[in-house]
N, C-alpha and C positions, 0 to 999 in steps of 0.2 A: 675752247671747249673740244675735248677729244671725241673722235667719231666712234660710233658703235661698230662692233664686229659685223662684217657682212654676213657671215653665216648665222649669227644671232638674229639679224634683221629679217632674214628669210625663214628662220626657224629650221635650218637643216644642219646636219653634221658636216665636219670638214671633209669627210670622204664621200659625200653625197654625189651620185652620178648626175649627168647633165639633165636627164629627163626629170629627176626629182627636183633639181634646182629650178627648172622651168615651171613645173607644177606649183612649187612654193611661191614663185614670183607671181604667177597668174592669180593665185589666191589673194596675195597682198594687194595686187593691182585692182582687183574687183572690190576688195574691202574699202580701200582708201581712195578710189577714183573720184576726181573732182565733181563729175556729174552726179555721183551718188551722194557726195558730201558738199553741197554748194555752200560757199562762204565759210568753210571750215579750214582755217589756216593750218591747224595741227594735222588734219587728215592730208592736206596737200603736201606738207613737209614729209610725212611718212610715205606718201605716194612717191615723191621724188627720191627719198632715201632708199626705198625698195628698188626703184629703177636703177639707181647707182650701183647697188649691190649686185643686181642681176647683170648689168652691163660688164662688170668686172668678172664675176664668177662664171658667166656663160662663155667668156673668151679664154681658151686654154692658156695662151701666153700671159694675159693679164692675171689670170687665176694663179699661175705658177709664181709670178713675181709677188702677188699678194700673200701667198702661202709662205714665201721665203722672207719677205721684208715688211709685210703688213701694209698699212695705208701708204707709207712712204713709197713702196714699190709700185703701188697701183696708180699713183698720181701721173706718172709718165704715160702718155698715150691716152689718158682719160681727160686730160685738159683741166684738171682742178676738181672734177667730180662734183658731188653734191655740196653746195656751199662754195665751190670754187668757180662756178659759173659756166663751166664748159658744156654742161648738159641742161638744156631748157625743156619746157613742156613739149615743144614740137619734136625735139629729139626723142623724148620718151615715147610719144605716140607713134613714132616711126618704128619702134620695136614691135608694135602690136601685130604687124603683118606676119612676124615670125612666131610670136608667143600665142596669139589667138587665132592664127590661121586665116586672117583677113587680108585686106589689101593695104593695110597701114593706117586705117582710120580707127576711131575709138570703137571698141566692141560694145560700148554702153548705149550707142545710138539706138539699138533694137531692144535693149534691156530696160532702159529708163526713159521717162518723158523728159528728164532734165529738170533743172531749176529754172532760172530766168532765161538761160541760154543752153544750147547744146551744140555739139560739133556736127557739121555736115561731113560728107564723105571726103571733101576736099580739105578738111582740117579747119575750115572757117567756122565761125559760131553763128548760129541762127537763134532768134529770140523765140521764147515760148509765150503764148497768150496767157492771160490771167484766168484763174478759176472763177466759175460763176456759181452762185448759191441761190437756190430757189426752195420754196416750201410747197409741199403737196399735202392737201387735206384728204383723208381717207375715212370712209365709213367703216363701221365694225364689220359689215359684210365683206367689203373690199379687202380689209385686213385678213379676214379669215380665209378667203378664197384666192387671194392674189389678184392683181388687176393690171391691165395695160392702160396707161394714161397717155393721151396725146396733149402735150403742153406747148402753147405758143410762148416762145422765149425771146425777149428783146435783148439783143447782145451785139457785140462786134462780129461782123461777118466779112468774108473775103470780098474785096471791092469787085463789083460786077463789071466795071468799065475796063480795068487793067488786069483782071484776074489775079490780083494780089501782088503784082510786081511793083506798083507804085510809080511806074513810068508811063509817059504819054504814048510811047511806041517803043519798039525793040531797038531803034537807033538812038534812044536816049541814054543807053548805058555806056559807061566808059570805065576802064580800069582805074582804080584809086591810085592817085599819084603819091600819096603819103606812104602806103604800104606795098605798092607795086602789085596789088591784087592778092596779097597773102592774107589780108584780114587782120594782121597783127604787126606790131612794130617791136624791134629789138633795141635794147639799150645796153651798152657795155660800159662799165665803170671799173676803174682800177682800185684795188684794195690791197691790204698787206698780204692777203692770201692769194693774190693774183687778180686776173680779170674776172669780173662777175657780170654775167649776162642775164638780163631779165626780159621777158616777153609779155606784152600787154595788148589788149584789144585796140585796134586802130581807132583813134578818136574821130577821124574824118568819115570813115564808112561804117563805123560801129561793127567791124569784124566781117562785113559782107564781101569786101574785096572789090566792090564796084560802087560808083557814084552815078547819080541821075542828073542829067543836064536839063531835061524837060519833065516835070512831074505831072502825074495824072490830075486832071482838073476836078475829078470827083472826090478822090481821097487825099489829094494834095501830097502824094508821095508816100503815105503811110501803108498803103496796100490793104487797108481795112476801112469799113464804113459801118454806120449804125443800121441795123436791120432786124428782121424778125424771122425766126426759124421754128417750125413745128417739129418737136422732138417726141418720139415714141419712147415711153419709159415703162419697162416691164418691172413691176414691183412684186416681189415674191410674197407668198402667204406667210403670216406670222410676224410681220414687222411691228414695231411698237413706237409709241410717242418719243420723239427725240432722236430716233435712229437716223443715221446718215448713210445714204447710198451714193456711189460715185460712178459716173459714166466718163470714161477716158475719151478725150478729144472732142467733147461736146460743149466745152466752155467757150470763152472769147477767142476769136481768131487772132493770130499773132501777126505783127507787122511784117511786110515784105516776104510772105511765103513761109513764115516760121511754123513752129509746132503749136496747134491750138491747145488751150487749157482744158481743164476737166469741168464737168458739171456735177456739183454737189447737191443732192436732193435731201432736204430735211423733212422727215415724216411728222405730220400732225394728225392726231386722232379726233374725229368728230364724235361727240358724246351721243350714245344711243338713248332713245327716249325711255326705254324700259329695261335694257340689259346693261350690266356693268362688268367691265373687264378687270380680272385680278390675275395678272400674269398670263398663263395660257388657259385659265378657267373663266367661265362666264357665270355671273351671279344674277339670279332673278328673284325678286320678292313677290311671292304669290299670296294674295289676300283672299281668304275664303270665309264664308259664314260659319258660325258655330254649328249650324244644322248640317252643312256638308261635311264639316270636320267630324261631327258625331256619327252621322249615318254612313259616311263614305261617299265618294263621288268620282266621276271621270271628268277631268278638267283639261281644257286646251290651253297650252302656254306658248308664248313666242320663243323662237330660237333664231340663231343667225342663219339657219337654213330654211326658215319658214315656221310652220306651226307643228307642235308635237303634243300628243295626249298623254297625260299622266294619271295614275290611279291613286286616289286617297283611300287608305284603309279606314274602316270605321274606327272611331275613337282617336283619330290623328290629333296630336297635341300641337299647340302653337310653338314655333321654333324648330320643328322637325325639318331636317334637310334631306331632300330627295336628289338623287343623282341621275343625270342623263349622260351616260357614258359616250365619249367621243363627240359631244356636241359643243366643245370649246374651240380654242384657237390652236392651230398647229404651230409647232416650233419651227423657226426659220430653217429651211433646207433639211427638213426631217419629216418622217411619216408619223411621228408621235403627235397626238392631239390631246388637248385638255378636255375637261368635262363641263357640263352646265350644272350648277348647283342651285336647286330651287328651295328657297326658305319659305316654309309655311307660316303665314301670319293669320291669326283669327280676327276677322272683321266683326265689329260690334255695331249694330244700328243705333243711331242717336235719337230717332223719332219712331214712336210706336203708336198704333191706333188702339182703341179700347179692347178690341177682341184679342189682339196680339198680347197686350199687357196682361189680360186675365189668364191667357194660356200660359204665359211665362210665370205668373204668380203660382199657378198650380204646380208647374214643373219645379219650381224653386224648392218645394218641400220634399221632392223626391231625393232619395239617398244617392242615386246615380248622378245627380246634377250638383252634388256638393264636392268641391275639389279635394283631392287627397294631398295632404301636406308633403312637401319636398319633391313632388313630381316634376315641377317646372322651374327648378332653381338654377339650372345651367344656362349661361348666357349663349348668344349666337356664336360669339368668338370661341367659347369653350367647345362648342359642338363642332365648329370648323376645325379646331385644333385636333380634336379626336378623329375627324374625318381624314385629315392628312397623315396622322400617325398610323 
């Protein structure tokens, strides 16, 4: 299989200056870095391919040979290149001190939390703790105003006896004999393309570079133990049922001083006894007597901020929608708030005494108490549609 052109890999022209080549490689390295694309073999291959291209094009002598003879000219001094085994992941990361301005470690240690593992400044891999998921139930008032919740979480915490080292004491550590403290082992195999070198995590020390002779009696060498932590969670106003919030580093602690996982908070809404949420609006069903609806009245209704008084005009019809502006739910991270919509429902008594019945019989004959056809034909949903339009 023929190799791709190095200039095409980095997306630069053949006459590109050194700073443009470096900038292009930096962009490719960030895009396909293993810490950003865990367990993605295709991304890892492209990461190595970009590193090979940069290793050649950033070197004036190798670049000149490549420009004259193509890949055949670049093989000498490159040791086989990508697919030839002369350049492994450790060699690639050694370039970062030049390209990213660091000391040779991965620039992604500060950008990403990593997958199951991430690199330490010494090039070794440290494990990452697992994410933890919890549910938080919120009232409508808490959702509308935002709230700080203090939650006790049962999870993996750093061992209090060994401070997460997993060792009985500081003298229990020794350099791993398998990898010599590198945290990785190299294997070289001969192929028709030359020697191919691969690097993998040391199976003895799991990439830490050290082994423990005497393990902590509390955590048995894991560096973590089961415990409880009280976590303060600031929930913004406007969240909704099913929304997930994330708190970095508040999940399960990682073995042997690794990076803790994240805490994922799933929001659950507690139904209100009288108010109903519709997006950022609040719906309230108001039941009034036909006397109040006929004569008009000033009535107190509940809102998420307490009580509010509304005015019913004389002759208010059943199904009318009144609006309390700004009494709804705010949008998340926004100053915009919804409204409270009050639907008027006419309440009809089921039991009447003789005096009340006689009075209604007299009113029944009055022309004003006879309904006008077609006045109340629109449904509540039709009126809601008209409101939003």
